[in-house]
C-alpha positions, 0 to 999 in steps of 0.5 A: 499501512498507508495506500494510495491510488490515483489512476484508474478505478482508484477505490477498486484498486485500494480494495484489490491491495486491501485483499491482497495484504489480509491474505498475506501469510500470517497476516490479518487486517485489523482495522481500515480508516476512512478513504480520504482524497489527496493532492499529489505532492512532486513536480510531476503534474498527476491526478489526485490520490485516493489514500487510506490507513490499513492496520495489520497484524502480521507475523512477517518480518519487516524485509518479508512484508516489503517485498509482498507490498512490492509484489502487490504494487507491481501486480497492479494494473497500470504500475511498472516494476519502478513507478516512484514519482509517477501516477499509479494504480497502487502504492503501499507504504509502511507507516509505522511498526510496533516493534523494531525493525529485524525484531522477532518478537 
């Protein structure tokens, strides 16, 4: 999972997302990367992001994991139901799956 935060206490928001991801059913955090600051991309002026990669091991199906990620994003302070393209306290993105989407094995 790729995590990003560019408003408020960015480090705390990343920590919140890591904790929530690790608490998902059938999921554990295997490893985390260092935190890096990056410039935002897009036409809307906003503060720089802190980004971090989190390696998860999960029994959740991709659609279930996505639903949980949306809940984590929506529950974070400063995020609306659809913060796309705007500054936000936490953003989650699935960077890569080791099994094809929809795989049950």
